[in-house]
Every structure is written in structure tokens, then in C-alpha cells.
PDB file of N, CA, C and O in Angstrom:
ATOM      1  N   UNK A   1     -30.136  72.503 -34.218  1.00  0.00           N
ATOM      2  CA  UNK A   1     -30.232  71.894 -32.903  1.00  0.00           C
ATOM      3  C   UNK A   1     -31.254  70.760 -32.960  1.00  0.00           C
ATOM      4  O   UNK A   1     -32.314  70.905 -33.569  1.00  0.00           O
ATOM      5  N   UNK A   2     -30.937  69.644 -32.333  1.00  0.00           N
ATOM      6  CA  UNK A   2     -31.813  68.475 -32.305  1.00  0.00           C
ATOM      7  C   UNK A   2     -33.040  68.758 -31.435  1.00  0.00           C
ATOM      8  O   UNK A   2     -32.991  69.565 -30.507  1.00  0.00           O
ATOM      9  N   UNK A   3     -34.147  68.071 -31.760  1.00  0.00           N
ATOM     10  CA  UNK A   3     -35.323  68.151 -30.908  1.00  0.00           C
ATOM     11  C   UNK A   3     -35.364  66.914 -30.010  1.00  0.00           C
ATOM     12  O   UNK A   3     -34.495  66.049 -30.117  1.00  0.00           O
ATOM     13  N   UNK A   4     -36.350  66.820 -29.137  1.00  0.00           N
ATOM     14  CA  UNK A   4     -36.431  65.698 -28.192  1.00  0.00           C
ATOM     15  C   UNK A   4     -36.550  64.358 -28.914  1.00  0.00           C
ATOM     16  O   UNK A   4     -35.869  63.402 -28.544  1.00  0.00           O
ATOM     17  N   UNK A   5     -37.396  64.271 -29.931  1.00  0.00           N
ATOM     18  CA  UNK A   5     -37.597  63.000 -30.634  1.00  0.00           C
ATOM     19  C   UNK A   5     -36.303  62.529 -31.285  1.00  0.00           C
ATOM     20  O   UNK A   5     -35.946  61.355 -31.187  1.00  0.00           O
ATOM     21  N   UNK A   6     -35.597  63.446 -31.950  1.00  0.00           N
ATOM     22  CA  UNK A   6     -34.338  63.075 -32.591  1.00  0.00           C
ATOM     23  C   UNK A   6     -33.298  62.678 -31.550  1.00  0.00           C
ATOM     24  O   UNK A   6     -32.561  61.711 -31.740  1.00  0.00           O
ATOM     25  N   UNK A   7     -33.240  63.420 -30.460  1.00  0.00           N
ATOM     26  CA  UNK A   7     -32.262  63.126 -29.410  1.00  0.00           C
ATOM     27  C   UNK A   7     -32.485  61.735 -28.845  1.00  0.00           C
ATOM     28  O   UNK A   7     -31.534  60.961 -28.731  1.00  0.00           O
ATOM     29  N   UNK A   8     -33.705  61.404 -28.493  1.00  0.00           N
ATOM     30  CA  UNK A   8     -34.012  60.088 -27.930  1.00  0.00           C
ATOM     31  C   UNK A   8     -33.724  58.995 -28.957  1.00  0.00           C
ATOM     32  O   UNK A   8     -33.171  57.950 -28.614  1.00  0.00           O
ATOM     33  N   UNK A   9     -34.095  59.232 -30.208  1.00  0.00           N
ATOM     34  CA  UNK A   9     -33.880  58.254 -31.275  1.00  0.00           C
ATOM     35  C   UNK A   9     -32.390  57.989 -31.495  1.00  0.00           C
ATOM     36  O   UNK A   9     -32.010  56.869 -31.838  1.00  0.00           O
ATOM     37  N   UNK A  10     -31.555  58.986 -31.306  1.00  0.00           N
ATOM     38  CA  UNK A  10     -30.127  58.872 -31.594  1.00  0.00           C
ATOM     39  C   UNK A  10     -29.251  58.596 -30.369  1.00  0.00           C
ATOM     40  O   UNK A  10     -28.025  58.582 -30.485  1.00  0.00           O
ATOM     41  N   UNK A  11     -29.857  58.376 -29.201  1.00  0.00           N
ATOM     42  CA  UNK A  11     -29.055  58.208 -27.985  1.00  0.00           C
ATOM     43  C   UNK A  11     -28.040  57.072 -28.082  1.00  0.00           C
ATOM     44  O   UNK A  11     -26.881  57.250 -27.706  1.00  0.00           O
ATOM     45  N   UNK A  12     -28.450  55.926 -28.572  1.00  0.00           N
ATOM     46  CA  UNK A  12     -27.525  54.790 -28.649  1.00  0.00           C
ATOM     47  C   UNK A  12     -26.360  55.094 -29.588  1.00  0.00           C
ATOM     48  O   UNK A  12     -25.207  54.812 -29.263  1.00  0.00           O
ATOM     49  N   UNK A  13     -26.662  55.668 -30.748  1.00  0.00           N
ATOM     50  CA  UNK A  13     -25.596  56.032 -31.690  1.00  0.00           C
ATOM     51  C   UNK A  13     -24.703  57.114 -31.087  1.00  0.00           C
ATOM     52  O   UNK A  13     -23.492  57.116 -31.311  1.00  0.00           O
ATOM     53  N   UNK A  14     -25.294  58.029 -30.326  1.00  0.00           N
ATOM     54  CA  UNK A  14     -24.525  59.077 -29.653  1.00  0.00           C
ATOM     55  C   UNK A  14     -23.565  58.451 -28.646  1.00  0.00           C
ATOM     56  O   UNK A  14     -22.387  58.804 -28.599  1.00  0.00           O
ATOM     57  N   UNK A  15     -24.075  57.521 -27.845  1.00  0.00           N
ATOM     58  CA  UNK A  15     -23.232  56.862 -26.837  1.00  0.00           C
ATOM     59  C   UNK A  15     -22.126  56.027 -27.477  1.00  0.00           C
ATOM     60  O   UNK A  15     -21.060  55.851 -26.889  1.00  0.00           O
ATOM     61  N   UNK A  16     -22.378  55.513 -28.678  1.00  0.00           N
ATOM     62  CA  UNK A  16     -21.381  54.717 -29.396  1.00  0.00           C
ATOM     63  C   UNK A  16     -20.451  55.576 -30.245  1.00  0.00           C
ATOM     64  O   UNK A  16     -19.577  55.047 -30.932  1.00  0.00           O
ATOM     65  N   UNK A  17     -20.630  56.901 -30.206  1.00  0.00           N
ATOM     66  CA  UNK A  17     -19.843  57.846 -31.020  1.00  0.00           C
ATOM     67  C   UNK A  17     -19.941  57.512 -32.508  1.00  0.00           C
ATOM     68  O   UNK A  17     -18.943  57.563 -33.227  1.00  0.00           O
ATOM     69  N   UNK A  18     -21.140  57.173 -32.963  1.00  0.00           N
ATOM     70  CA  UNK A  18     -21.369  56.791 -34.350  1.00  0.00           C
ATOM     71  C   UNK A  18     -22.040  57.881 -35.177  1.00  0.00           C
ATOM     72  O   UNK A  18     -22.423  57.635 -36.320  1.00  0.00           O
ATOM     73  N   UNK A  19     -22.187  59.065 -34.629  1.00  0.00           N
ATOM     74  CA  UNK A  19     -22.866  60.142 -35.336  1.00  0.00           C
ATOM     75  C   UNK A  19     -21.865  61.081 -35.994  1.00  0.00           C
ATOM     76  O   UNK A  19     -20.737  61.242 -35.530  1.00  0.00           O
ATOM     77  N   UNK A  20     -22.304  61.691 -37.080  1.00  0.00           N
ATOM     78  CA  UNK A  20     -21.492  62.718 -37.728  1.00  0.00           C
ATOM     79  C   UNK A  20     -21.265  63.853 -36.725  1.00  0.00           C
ATOM     80  O   UNK A  20     -22.121  64.105 -35.876  1.00  0.00           O
ATOM     81  N   UNK A  21     -20.131  64.532 -36.813  1.00  0.00           N
ATOM     82  CA  UNK A  21     -19.814  65.591 -35.837  1.00  0.00           C
ATOM     83  C   UNK A  21     -20.901  66.651 -35.686  1.00  0.00           C
ATOM     84  O   UNK A  21     -21.164  67.107 -34.573  1.00  0.00           O
ATOM     85  N   UNK A  22     -21.537  67.051 -36.788  1.00  0.00           N
ATOM     86  CA  UNK A  22     -22.564  68.092 -36.682  1.00  0.00           C
ATOM     87  C   UNK A  22     -23.827  67.572 -35.984  1.00  0.00           C
ATOM     88  O   UNK A  22     -24.485  68.323 -35.264  1.00  0.00           O
ATOM     89  N   UNK A  23     -24.166  66.302 -36.189  1.00  0.00           N
ATOM     90  CA  UNK A  23     -25.319  65.708 -35.503  1.00  0.00           C
ATOM     91  C   UNK A  23     -24.993  65.557 -34.023  1.00  0.00           C
ATOM     92  O   UNK A  23     -25.815  65.868 -33.161  1.00  0.00           O
ATOM     93  N   UNK A  24     -23.794  65.079 -33.738  1.00  0.00           N
ATOM     94  CA  UNK A  24     -23.346  64.917 -32.350  1.00  0.00           C
ATOM     95  C   UNK A  24     -23.395  66.266 -31.613  1.00  0.00           C
ATOM     96  O   UNK A  24     -23.847  66.335 -30.470  1.00  0.00           O
ATOM     97  N   UNK A  25     -22.933  67.324 -32.268  1.00  0.00           N
ATOM     98  CA  UNK A  25     -22.948  68.654 -31.653  1.00  0.00           C
ATOM     99  C   UNK A  25     -24.376  69.109 -31.372  1.00  0.00           C
ATOM    100  O   UNK A  25     -24.641  69.722 -30.338  1.00  0.00           O
ATOM    101  N   UNK A  26     -25.297  68.812 -32.291  1.00  0.00           N
ATOM    102  CA  UNK A  26     -26.698  69.165 -32.075  1.00  0.00           C
ATOM    103  C   UNK A  26     -27.302  68.425 -30.894  1.00  0.00           C
ATOM    104  O   UNK A  26     -28.054  68.998 -30.106  1.00  0.00           O
ATOM    105  N   UNK A  27     -26.967  67.147 -30.780  1.00  0.00           N
ATOM    106  CA  UNK A  27     -27.458  66.344 -29.648  1.00  0.00           C
ATOM    107  C   UNK A  27     -26.880  66.886 -28.341  1.00  0.00           C
ATOM    108  O   UNK A  27     -27.600  67.035 -27.353  1.00  0.00           O
ATOM    109  N   UNK A  28     -25.580  67.179 -28.339  1.00  0.00           N
ATOM    110  CA  UNK A  28     -24.945  67.720 -27.129  1.00  0.00           C
ATOM    111  C   UNK A  28     -25.585  69.043 -26.720  1.00  0.00           C
ATOM    112  O   UNK A  28     -25.835  69.279 -25.538  1.00  0.00           O
ATOM    113  N   UNK A  29     -25.846  69.897 -27.694  1.00  0.00           N
ATOM    114  CA  UNK A  29     -26.481  71.184 -27.394  1.00  0.00           C
ATOM    115  C   UNK A  29     -27.873  70.965 -26.807  1.00  0.00           C
ATOM    116  O   UNK A  29     -28.262  71.631 -25.848  1.00  0.00           O
ATOM    117  N   UNK A  30     -28.620  70.025 -27.390  1.00  0.00           N
ATOM    118  CA  UNK A  30     -29.964  69.746 -26.889  1.00  0.00           C
ATOM    119  C   UNK A  30     -29.902  69.205 -25.459  1.00  0.00           C
ATOM    120  O   UNK A  30     -30.673  69.629 -24.597  1.00  0.00           O
ATOM    121  N   UNK A  31     -28.981  68.268 -25.211  1.00  0.00           N
ATOM    122  CA  UNK A  31     -28.853  67.705 -23.867  1.00  0.00           C
ATOM    123  C   UNK A  31     -28.501  68.777 -22.839  1.00  0.00           C
ATOM    124  O   UNK A  31     -28.895  68.687 -21.676  1.00  0.00           O
ATOM    125  N   UNK A  32     -27.761  69.786 -23.276  1.00  0.00           N
ATOM    126  CA  UNK A  32     -27.386  70.872 -22.377  1.00  0.00           C
ATOM    127  C   UNK A  32     -28.553  71.742 -21.945  1.00  0.00           C
ATOM    128  O   UNK A  32     -28.468  72.441 -20.935  1.00  0.00           O
ATOM    129  N   UNK A  33     -29.652  71.705 -22.710  1.00  0.00           N
ATOM    130  CA  UNK A  33     -30.786  72.560 -22.385  1.00  0.00           C
ATOM    131  C   UNK A  33     -32.085  71.843 -22.103  1.00  0.00           C
ATOM    132  O   UNK A  33     -33.104  72.495 -21.875  1.00  0.00           O
ATOM    133  N   UNK A  34     -32.084  70.513 -22.112  1.00  0.00           N
ATOM    134  CA  UNK A  34     -33.331  69.760 -21.921  1.00  0.00           C
ATOM    135  C   UNK A  34     -33.129  68.713 -20.820  1.00  0.00           C
ATOM    136  O   UNK A  34     -32.476  67.692 -21.036  1.00  0.00           O
ATOM    137  N   UNK A  35     -33.685  68.973 -19.666  1.00  0.00           N
ATOM    138  CA  UNK A  35     -33.518  68.059 -18.538  1.00  0.00           C
ATOM    139  C   UNK A  35     -34.138  66.688 -18.785  1.00  0.00           C
ATOM    140  O   UNK A  35     -33.599  65.681 -18.326  1.00  0.00           O
ATOM    141  N   UNK A  36     -35.265  66.629 -19.506  1.00  0.00           N
ATOM    142  CA  UNK A  36     -35.901  65.339 -19.773  1.00  0.00           C
ATOM    143  C   UNK A  36     -34.984  64.448 -20.622  1.00  0.00           C
ATOM    144  O   UNK A  36     -34.801  63.269 -20.316  1.00  0.00           O
ATOM    145  N   UNK A  37     -34.418  65.009 -21.672  1.00  0.00           N
ATOM    146  CA  UNK A  37     -33.521  64.226 -22.531  1.00  0.00           C
ATOM    147  C   UNK A  37     -32.218  63.910 -21.815  1.00  0.00           C
ATOM    148  O   UNK A  37     -31.643  62.839 -22.010  1.00  0.00           O
ATOM    149  N   UNK A  38     -31.751  64.834 -20.989  1.00  0.00           N
ATOM    150  CA  UNK A  38     -30.537  64.579 -20.221  1.00  0.00           C
ATOM    151  C   UNK A  38     -30.749  63.419 -19.244  1.00  0.00           C
ATOM    152  O   UNK A  38     -29.849  62.603 -19.045  1.00  0.00           O
ATOM    153  N   UNK A  39     -31.931  63.347 -18.640  1.00  0.00           N
ATOM    154  CA  UNK A  39     -32.236  62.225 -17.755  1.00  0.00           C
ATOM    155  C   UNK A  39     -32.281  60.920 -18.536  1.00  0.00           C
ATOM    156  O   UNK A  39     -31.784  59.900 -18.059  1.00  0.00           O
ATOM    157  N   UNK A  40     -32.864  60.934 -19.724  1.00  0.00           N
ATOM    158  CA  UNK A  40     -32.891  59.732 -20.567  1.00  0.00           C
ATOM    159  C   UNK A  40     -31.470  59.333 -20.942  1.00  0.00           C
ATOM    160  O   UNK A  40     -31.130  58.151 -20.906  1.00  0.00           O
ATOM    161  N   UNK A  41     -30.642  60.299 -21.300  1.00  0.00           N
ATOM    162  CA  UNK A  41     -29.239  60.034 -21.622  1.00  0.00           C
ATOM    163  C   UNK A  41     -28.532  59.409 -20.423  1.00  0.00           C
ATOM    164  O   UNK A  41     -27.847  58.396 -20.563  1.00  0.00           O
ATOM    165  N   UNK A  42     -28.696  60.007 -19.251  1.00  0.00           N
ATOM    166  CA  UNK A  42     -28.051  59.472 -18.047  1.00  0.00           C
ATOM    167  C   UNK A  42     -28.488  58.036 -17.774  1.00  0.00           C
ATOM    168  O   UNK A  42     -27.671  57.193 -17.403  1.00  0.00           O
ATOM    169  N   UNK A  43     -29.779  57.760 -17.957  1.00  0.00           N
ATOM    170  CA  UNK A  43     -30.295  56.410 -17.746  1.00  0.00           C
ATOM    171  C   UNK A  43     -29.637  55.426 -18.704  1.00  0.00           C
ATOM    172  O   UNK A  43     -29.167  54.368 -18.287  1.00  0.00           O
ATOM    173  N   UNK A  44     -29.603  55.775 -19.995  1.00  0.00           N
ATOM    174  CA  UNK A  44     -29.004  54.889 -21.006  1.00  0.00           C
ATOM    175  C   UNK A  44     -27.519  54.673 -20.731  1.00  0.00           C
ATOM    176  O   UNK A  44     -27.021  53.553 -20.845  1.00  0.00           O
ATOM    177  N   UNK A  45     -26.819  55.732 -20.373  1.00  0.00           N
ATOM    178  CA  UNK A  45     -25.379  55.624 -20.104  1.00  0.00           C
ATOM    179  C   UNK A  45     -25.131  54.737 -18.886  1.00  0.00           C
ATOM    180  O   UNK A  45     -24.235  53.894 -18.904  1.00  0.00           O
ATOM    181  N   UNK A  46     -25.920  54.924 -17.834  1.00  0.00           N
ATOM    182  CA  UNK A  46     -25.737  54.106 -16.641  1.00  0.00           C
ATOM    183  C   UNK A  46     -26.126  52.659 -16.902  1.00  0.00           C
ATOM    184  O   UNK A  46     -25.451  51.748 -16.421  1.00  0.00           O
ATOM    185  N   UNK A  47     -27.194  52.426 -17.647  1.00  0.00           N
ATOM    186  CA  UNK A  47     -27.612  51.072 -17.983  1.00  0.00           C
ATOM    187  C   UNK A  47     -26.509  50.342 -18.740  1.00  0.00           C
ATOM    188  O   UNK A  47     -26.228  49.176 -18.462  1.00  0.00           O
ATOM    189  N   UNK A  48     -25.884  51.024 -19.694  1.00  0.00           N
ATOM    190  CA  UNK A  48     -24.763  50.417 -20.434  1.00  0.00           C
ATOM    191  C   UNK A  48     -23.624  50.040 -19.495  1.00  0.00           C
ATOM    192  O   UNK A  48     -23.028  48.970 -19.624  1.00  0.00           O
ATOM    193  N   UNK A  49     -23.331  50.918 -18.559  1.00  0.00           N
ATOM    194  CA  UNK A  49     -22.247  50.658 -17.609  1.00  0.00           C
ATOM    195  C   UNK A  49     -22.567  49.446 -16.757  1.00  0.00           C
ATOM    196  O   UNK A  49     -21.713  48.580 -16.570  1.00  0.00           O
ATOM    197  N   UNK A  50     -23.785  49.371 -16.237  1.00  0.00           N
ATOM    198  CA  UNK A  50     -24.191  48.251 -15.387  1.00  0.00           C
ATOM    199  C   UNK A  50     -24.140  46.942 -16.176  1.00  0.00           C
ATOM    200  O   UNK A  50     -23.608  45.943 -15.693  1.00  0.00           O
ATOM    201  N   UNK A  51     -24.690  46.950 -17.380  1.00  0.00           N
ATOM    202  CA  UNK A  51     -24.676  45.729 -18.201  1.00  0.00           C
ATOM    203  C   UNK A  51     -23.252  45.315 -18.503  1.00  0.00           C
ATOM    204  O   UNK A  51     -22.915  44.134 -18.425  1.00  0.00           O
ATOM    205  N   UNK A  52     -22.417  46.274 -18.845  1.00  0.00           N
ATOM    206  CA  UNK A  52     -21.014  45.975 -19.154  1.00  0.00           C
ATOM    207  C   UNK A  52     -20.305  45.355 -17.953  1.00  0.00           C
ATOM    208  O   UNK A  52     -19.572  44.376 -18.092  1.00  0.00           O
ATOM    209  N   UNK A  53     -20.526  45.929 -16.783  1.00  0.00           N
ATOM    210  CA  UNK A  53     -19.882  45.404 -15.577  1.00  0.00           C
ATOM    211  C   UNK A  53     -20.399  44.014 -15.226  1.00  0.00           C
ATOM    212  O   UNK A  53     -19.624  43.138 -14.843  1.00  0.00           O
ATOM    213  N   UNK A  54     -21.700  43.814 -15.358  1.00  0.00           N
ATOM    214  CA  UNK A  54     -22.287  42.514 -15.024  1.00  0.00           C
ATOM    215  C   UNK A  54     -21.843  41.425 -15.990  1.00  0.00           C
ATOM    216  O   UNK A  54     -21.674  40.269 -15.600  1.00  0.00           O
ATOM    217  N   UNK A  55     -21.657  41.797 -17.249  1.00  0.00           N
ATOM    218  CA  UNK A  55     -21.328  40.804 -18.273  1.00  0.00           C
ATOM    219  C   UNK A  55     -19.824  40.600 -18.456  1.00  0.00           C
ATOM    220  O   UNK A  55     -19.410  39.666 -19.142  1.00  0.00           O
ATOM    221  N   UNK A  56     -19.027  41.435 -17.871  1.00  0.00           N
ATOM    222  CA  UNK A  56     -17.591  41.394 -18.080  1.00  0.00           C
ATOM    223  C   UNK A  56     -16.996  40.030 -17.754  1.00  0.00           C
ATOM    224  O   UNK A  56     -16.133  39.539 -18.482  1.00  0.00           O
ATOM    225  N   UNK A  57     -17.439  39.431 -16.692  1.00  0.00           N
ATOM    226  CA  UNK A  57     -16.859  38.167 -16.258  1.00  0.00           C
ATOM    227  C   UNK A  57     -17.722  36.958 -16.586  1.00  0.00           C
ATOM    228  O   UNK A  57     -17.334  35.821 -16.316  1.00  0.00           O
ATOM    229  N   UNK A  58     -18.877  37.199 -17.160  1.00  0.00           N
ATOM    230  CA  UNK A  58     -19.765  36.090 -17.501  1.00  0.00           C
ATOM    231  C   UNK A  58     -19.413  35.543 -18.878  1.00  0.00           C
ATOM    232  O   UNK A  58     -19.166  36.301 -19.816  1.00  0.00           O
ATOM    233  N   UNK A  59     -19.394  34.248 -18.985  1.00  0.00           N
ATOM    234  CA  UNK A  59     -19.150  33.608 -20.269  1.00  0.00           C
ATOM    235  C   UNK A  59     -20.451  33.585 -21.059  1.00  0.00           C
ATOM    236  O   UNK A  59     -21.527  33.374 -20.500  1.00  0.00           O
ATOM    237  N   UNK A  60     -20.340  33.805 -22.368  1.00  0.00           N
ATOM    238  CA  UNK A  60     -21.523  33.782 -23.224  1.00  0.00           C
ATOM    239  C   UNK A  60     -22.076  32.358 -23.270  1.00  0.00           C
ATOM    240  O   UNK A  60     -21.321  31.411 -23.496  1.00  0.00           O
ATOM    241  N   UNK A  61     -23.375  32.197 -23.059  1.00  0.00           N
ATOM    242  CA  UNK A  61     -23.973  30.856 -23.115  1.00  0.00           C
ATOM    243  C   UNK A  61     -23.738  30.210 -24.478  1.00  0.00           C
ATOM    244  O   UNK A  61     -23.728  30.884 -25.509  1.00  0.00           O
ATOM    245  N   UNK A  62     -23.551  28.916 -24.462  1.00  0.00           N
ATOM    246  CA  UNK A  62     -23.327  28.166 -25.702  1.00  0.00           C
ATOM    247  C   UNK A  62     -24.482  28.393 -26.664  1.00  0.00           C
ATOM    248  O   UNK A  62     -25.647  28.299 -26.276  1.00  0.00           O
ATOM    249  N   UNK A  63     -24.164  28.689 -27.902  1.00  0.00           N
ATOM    250  CA  UNK A  63     -25.170  28.848 -28.938  1.00  0.00           C
ATOM    251  C   UNK A  63     -25.840  30.209 -28.994  1.00  0.00           C
ATOM    252  O   UNK A  63     -26.643  30.452 -29.896  1.00  0.00           O
ATOM    253  N   UNK A  64     -25.540  31.104 -28.064  1.00  0.00           N
ATOM    254  CA  UNK A  64     -26.207  32.402 -28.051  1.00  0.00           C
ATOM    255  C   UNK A  64     -25.891  33.206 -29.310  1.00  0.00           C
ATOM    256  O   UNK A  64     -26.792  33.775 -29.927  1.00  0.00           O
ATOM    257  N   UNK A  65     -24.616  33.255 -29.690  1.00  0.00           N
ATOM    258  CA  UNK A  65     -24.249  34.047 -30.864  1.00  0.00           C
ATOM    259  C   UNK A  65     -24.930  33.516 -32.122  1.00  0.00           C
ATOM    260  O   UNK A  65     -25.385  34.303 -32.952  1.00  0.00           O
ATOM    261  N   UNK A  66     -25.009  32.202 -32.276  1.00  0.00           N
ATOM    262  CA  UNK A  66     -25.664  31.658 -33.473  1.00  0.00           C
ATOM    263  C   UNK A  66     -27.160  31.967 -33.454  1.00  0.00           C
ATOM    264  O   UNK A  66     -27.751  32.182 -34.513  1.00  0.00           O
ATOM    265  N   UNK A  67     -27.787  31.993 -32.275  1.00  0.00           N
ATOM    266  CA  UNK A  67     -29.213  32.349 -32.192  1.00  0.00           C
ATOM    267  C   UNK A  67     -29.424  33.818 -32.548  1.00  0.00           C
ATOM    268  O   UNK A  67     -30.406  34.167 -33.204  1.00  0.00           O
ATOM    269  N   UNK A  68     -28.499  34.681 -32.113  1.00  0.00           N
ATOM    270  CA  UNK A  68     -28.588  36.107 -32.451  1.00  0.00           C
ATOM    271  C   UNK A  68     -28.434  36.287 -33.955  1.00  0.00           C
ATOM    272  O   UNK A  68     -29.209  37.015 -34.575  1.00  0.00           O
ATOM    273  N   UNK A  69     -27.446  35.634 -34.543  1.00  0.00           N
ATOM    274  CA  UNK A  69     -27.229  35.721 -35.993  1.00  0.00           C
ATOM    275  C   UNK A  69     -28.448  35.219 -36.755  1.00  0.00           C
ATOM    276  O   UNK A  69     -28.821  35.798 -37.775  1.00  0.00           O
ATOM    277  N   UNK A  70     -29.063  34.162 -36.276  1.00  0.00           N
ATOM    278  CA  UNK A  70     -30.256  33.622 -36.920  1.00  0.00           C
ATOM    279  C   UNK A  70     -31.379  34.663 -36.922  1.00  0.00           C
ATOM    280  O   UNK A  70     -32.089  34.808 -37.917  1.00  0.00           O
ATOM    281  N   UNK A  71     -31.537  35.378 -35.825  1.00  0.00           N
ATOM    282  CA  UNK A  71     -32.570  36.430 -35.760  1.00  0.00           C
ATOM    283  C   UNK A  71     -32.320  37.494 -36.812  1.00  0.00           C
ATOM    284  O   UNK A  71     -33.257  37.945 -37.471  1.00  0.00           O
ATOM    285  N   UNK A  72     -31.064  37.903 -36.979  1.00  0.00           N
ATOM    286  CA  UNK A  72     -30.753  38.908 -37.997  1.00  0.00           C
ATOM    287  C   UNK A  72     -31.004  38.360 -39.393  1.00  0.00           C
ATOM    288  O   UNK A  72     -31.519  39.075 -40.253  1.00  0.00           O
ATOM    289  N   UNK A  73     -30.656  37.124 -39.628  1.00  0.00           N
ATOM    290  CA  UNK A  73     -30.861  36.525 -40.947  1.00  0.00           C
ATOM    291  C   UNK A  73     -32.337  36.397 -41.280  1.00  0.00           C
ATOM    292  O   UNK A  73     -32.714  36.537 -42.443  1.00  0.00           O
ATOM    293  N   UNK A  74     -33.179  36.136 -40.296  1.00  0.00           N
ATOM    294  CA  UNK A  74     -34.616  36.016 -40.526  1.00  0.00           C
ATOM    295  C   UNK A  74     -35.231  37.371 -40.856  1.00  0.00           C
ATOM    296  O   UNK A  74     -36.180  37.442 -41.636  1.00  0.00           O
ATOM    297  N   UNK A  75     -34.701  38.454 -40.268  1.00  0.00           N
ATOM    298  CA  UNK A  75     -35.223  39.795 -40.523  1.00  0.00           C
ATOM    299  C   UNK A  75     -34.739  40.365 -41.849  1.00  0.00           C
ATOM    300  O   UNK A  75     -35.351  41.289 -42.385  1.00  0.00           O
ATOM    301  N   UNK A  76     -33.659  39.829 -42.379  1.00  0.00           N
ATOM    302  CA  UNK A  76     -33.086  40.333 -43.631  1.00  0.00           C
ATOM    303  C   UNK A  76     -33.646  39.508 -44.776  1.00  0.00           C
ATOM    304  O   UNK A  76     -33.458  38.292 -44.820  1.00  0.00           O
ATOM    305  N   UNK A  77     -34.339  40.171 -45.712  1.00  0.00           N
ATOM    306  CA  UNK A  77     -34.999  39.425 -46.773  1.00  0.00           C
ATOM    307  C   UNK A  77     -34.132  39.215 -48.019  1.00  0.00           C
ATOM    308  O   UNK A  77     -34.613  38.701 -49.028  1.00  0.00           O
ATOM    309  N   UNK A  78     -32.863  39.608 -47.951  1.00  0.00           N
ATOM    310  CA  UNK A  78     -31.936  39.302 -49.036  1.00  0.00           C
ATOM    311  C   UNK A  78     -31.775  40.363 -50.096  1.00  0.00           C
ATOM    312  O   UNK A  78     -30.830  40.297 -50.883  1.00  0.00           O
ATOM    313  N   UNK A  79     -32.669  41.348 -50.149  1.00  0.00           N
ATOM    314  CA  UNK A  79     -32.515  42.386 -51.180  1.00  0.00           C
ATOM    315  C   UNK A  79     -32.093  43.729 -50.588  1.00  0.00           C
ATOM    316  O   UNK A  79     -32.257  44.781 -51.207  1.00  0.00           O
ATOM    317  N   UNK A  80     -31.550  43.666 -49.384  1.00  0.00           N
ATOM    318  CA  UNK A  80     -31.080  44.882 -48.746  1.00  0.00           C
ATOM    319  C   UNK A  80     -32.109  45.547 -47.855  1.00  0.00           C
ATOM    320  O   UNK A  80     -31.812  46.540 -47.190  1.00  0.00           O
ATOM    321  N   UNK A  81     -33.313  45.008 -47.836  1.00  0.00           N
ATOM    322  CA  UNK A  81     -34.372  45.566 -47.012  1.00  0.00           C
ATOM    323  C   UNK A  81     -34.602  44.682 -45.796  1.00  0.00           C
ATOM    324  O   UNK A  81     -34.438  43.463 -45.854  1.00  0.00           O
ATOM    325  N   UNK A  82     -34.977  45.307 -44.712  1.00  0.00           N
ATOM    326  CA  UNK A  82     -35.334  44.571 -43.509  1.00  0.00           C
ATOM    327  C   UNK A  82     -36.817  44.240 -43.616  1.00  0.00           C
ATOM    328  O   UNK A  82     -37.622  45.066 -44.047  1.00  0.00           O
ATOM    329  N   UNK A  83     -37.172  42.999 -43.209  1.00  0.00           N
ATOM    330  CA  UNK A  83     -38.590  42.661 -43.155  1.00  0.00           C
ATOM    331  C   UNK A  83     -39.048  41.658 -44.090  1.00  0.00           C
ATOM    332  O   UNK A  83     -40.232  41.320 -44.104  1.00  0.00           O
TER     333      UNK A  83
END
């Protein structure tokens, strides 16, 4: 069973269904018994919904994607390590 730190750390991956089934089951079990983590989960899930709805009809500003890619390229040092 996941603990609070692991649950909070994995919330985004959990919401994206990117976790292995056994990890996902542990997170679900933890959320079922921990009101604090369940509230954090609810907040993250609702925030995603609000952002998705707000951005659905908005056009991406010119150059935004290239600026985002540049940030990732600056953090990647070329040998597989971040930083």
C-alpha cells in the first residue's frame, strides 16, 4: 500500500493512467483510506478539468511550443541526465 508521500508524488502519473497496475492499485487503496490525500487528488483532478475546459477553445500563442521545447533542451545535458 502506498504512503502519503508516494501518493502525492504519483498523483499526476495516476491521473494520466501512467502507473503500473500494482502501483495504481496501491494508490487507489491509499486514497480510499486517507482523506488528506483524497482531497489532494480531488484538487488535482478538478484543476486539470478547469484548465482543460479553459484551454479547449484558446489558440496556443505563437512561439509557445518552441519556448517550451527550448526549456527542455536547456535542462537536458545530452548524456541522458537532467541538469
